[in-house]
N, C-alpha and C positions, 0 to 999 in steps of 0.2 A: 541252851535255854529251854524252858518248858518242862523241866524235870519235876517229877513228883516230889513233894515235900513230906506229906503224910496223909493217911486216911483220917478223916474227921470222925465219921460214924456212918453206919448203915441206916437207911430209912426205908419204910414200906409204904407204897401207894397201892391200895387195893391188894392184889395178890403178888405184886411185883416188888422185889427187893432191889434197892439201888444203893451204891456207895457214894458218899459225899467225900470228895478228895481235894486236897489243897495242892496246887502246883505253882511252880515259877511261871512267869509270863514268857511269851515267845520273843519279846524284845525287852531291852532294859527299861524303856519308858512305859511299858504296858502295865506293870504291876502284877500282883499275884492273881491267879485264876482259880476258879472252882469248877471241878468236873462232877456232875451228877450222872452216874453211869452204871451199867452192868455190861455183860458180854454182848448184848444186842443193841444197846442204846447209849448215847452220850449227849448230855446237855452241858454246854460250856458257857460260863458267864464270868464277869469280873468279880473280884472280891467285893467291891462296892455294890454292884447289882445284886450279889448274893445276900448281903445284909439287908438291902431293900426288900427283896423277895421274902426273906425269912421273917422280917418284921411284919409284913403284910399277912403272912400265914398266921403268925402268933396273934396279931390283932383280930383276925377273923375268928380264930379259935376262941379267944377270950370273949368276943362279942356274941358268938353263938352260945357259949355257956351262960352268958348274962341273960340272953333271951329265954333260955330254958328254965333258969332258976329264979327269975324275978317276976313278981306279980304285975299285972296290968295296973297302971296308975289311975286311969280314968275309964269310964264306960260311957257308951252313948246313952243320952238321956232317954228315959221311958223305954228301955230296951224290950220290955215285955208287953207293950201295947199291941193290941190286935187292930188291923186296919179297919175292921168294921166298927170298932169302938171309938174311932176318931170323932171328936166333938164337932158339932155344927159350927162353932166358933172357929176352930182350926180349918175346917173346910172352906169357910167363907174367906178367911185370911189367905189361904192358898190360892183361891180363885182370883181374889183382888190382886195379889202379887203377879200372878201369871198374866192376867189381863193387862196390867200396867206394863209389864216387860214387853208383851206383844205390841202394845201401842207405841212403845219407844223403839220398836224394831230390834229388840234384843233377843237373840236366839238362846233358848233355855231348854233344859230337860229336868223334869222332876225325878229325883233318884229315890227318895224315901220320905214317908210322912208318918210321924208318930205324934201323939197328942200334944206334946210340948216342943217338938222339934221337926221342922221342915227342912229337908236337904235338897238343894237345887244346884244343878250344874249350869254354868253360863259359859258360852263360847268366849275364849280368851280375848278375842278382838273387841269384845264389849266390856272389858274390865273397867275402864275409867267411867263410862256412862252408867254402868250398873252400880258402882260404888257411890256415885253421886245420888242415884235414885234411892238406894237403901239408907244412905246417911240422912236423907231428908225425911224418910218415913219412920225410921227406927233409931234406937240408940245402939251404937256399936260397942262391942265388948271384945276383950282378948279371947281368942279361941283356945280352949284348954289343950289342944294338940298343936299349938303354934309356937312361934319363936319365943314368946314370953315365958314358956316353960321349957325352953332350950331344945325344941324340936328343929330339925333341919329339913330343908326342901331341896332335893337334888334335881339335876337335869333340867334346869330352868323352870321347875315347877313353881306355880304361884301359891302363896300361902292361903290357907283357909280363912274365910271371913265369918264373923258371927255377929248377928243383930238380934235385938229383942224389943218387943213392943210393950205397951203399958200393961197388957194382960199376961206378961211373962211368957209369951210364945216366942220360941227361938227359931231363927232362920239362919242356917249355915249355908255358905256359898263355896262351891268348889269350881275350879276352872279346868281341871282334868280329873278323870277317874283315878282315885288315889289307891296306893298300896303301901302298907307299912313295910319298910326294908328290914332285913335281918340285922342290919346295923341299928343299935338302939336309938330310939328317938329320931328316926329318920323316915321321911316320906319320899316316895318316888312315884312317877306316873306309871300306870299300867301300859303295856306294850302299845305301839302305834296302831296296830291293826284293830285293837279294842277301842282306842280313842276315835279312830276313823269310823268304826261301826256305830259308835254312839251318835255321831252327828249325821250319818248317812240316812238315818230313819228314826222313827219314834212311834210310840203307841198313843193314840188320841183316846183319852179316857175322860168322859164328861166335858169334852171340849178343851182339855188341857194336854200339853205335850209331855208325856212321860218318856224316860229312857226305856227302850224296849226291854223285854223280860230277860234277854240274855245278858245285857249289861247290868241290870239290877241283880241278877243271879250271881254274876262274877264279883260284883261289889260286895255282897253279903258273904260270899264264900271267902274272898281274900281278907275281908275285915275279921272274920272269925278265925282263920288260920294264922294270919300274920300279926294281927293286932291283939285280939282277945285271947288267942291260944285256946280257944274252945268255942262251942256252939251254944248260944242261948236258945231257949224255947222259941223265941221270936224268929231267929235265923233258921232254926230247924224247920219251922212251919213254912217259911218262904221257900226254902230249898226243896223240901219234900213236895210242896204243892206244885212246883214248876219243874220237877225233875225230867219231864218229857222233853224239855228243850235240849237236854244233853244228847239227844239222838241226831241233831242236825250236824252236817259237816262243818258249817261255819263255827258253831259252838265248839266243836272239837279243835279247830285251828286256834281259836282264842284261848282255850284252856291250855293247849300245848305251848303257847307263847309265854305262859306263866309257870306251868307245872312240869313242862318237858315230859320226860319218860314216866313220871308218876301219874300222868293223866289217865291211863286205862284203869289203874287201881283206884284213883280218886272217883272216877265215874261209877265204878262198881260199888264203892262204899255209899255213895249218894243214892244210887238206885235202890240199894238194900236198906237205905235210911240208917246206916250204921255210922252215924256221925262221930260217936265216941272213939272210933278206931282211927279216924283220919289224922289227928294231931300227932300221936305217937308214931304212926307209920310214916307220915310225911317227913318228920324231922329225923327219923332214923334211916330214911331211904338213901341209898348210895349209888344207884345206877342211872344217874342223870344222863 
């Protein structure tokens, strides 16, 4: 038992060539086995497990090509607004919401404010009470990046919520800092160390609790790279204005939790404000 049946085909991973080989099992009940090997290495798995592994690789490849070749279906509202041009009406609405959340004991962080879109993070333990509050004050709508449009939320991530008032000001609620997955129409939460950093501190601006600049920086960076596949003038201005935060050790750790070995190159592109080079070089990077 265990005799070789035939070579299936060679494969190449990086600079290493391996042969995929079909073999008899070592026992009558084991079934056939697959060896993926060369003179220095052998990986053995059952024929069933090989089919499972191969299907996962093929799916990942097809989804990666989908990401590269399909346009973004939606864009964030008012993406080109400047923070200083936010209307007094929007600022008053933001202050009213934050004051109400604080009076209810709901822990929040402001993530982004554009003229017709306020983005707020709420700690997950306050999900039910916050939904009750917003449902009483606003009309709820389906979020364009939610399950209504066939988006999926992985790793127990909570779906985004969207509310709108009579003046058509939108308020979207996140319960974790989000990141678009390479898998199409899929959201995942950013790494735990980033989520923890979000709630460990904040920036108080005009009496309101904002996510600190490192979390806002990572949010706009990930949204641009993984969702938009490009950098809007709005995102470029935010990242260029706060690129000094890249110098902190904690920021380096958070970036490495997302971008791994691409982090040094990413930091260099941002410091040089060479945003147009990031997308192509990130998606072609192979030295993770």
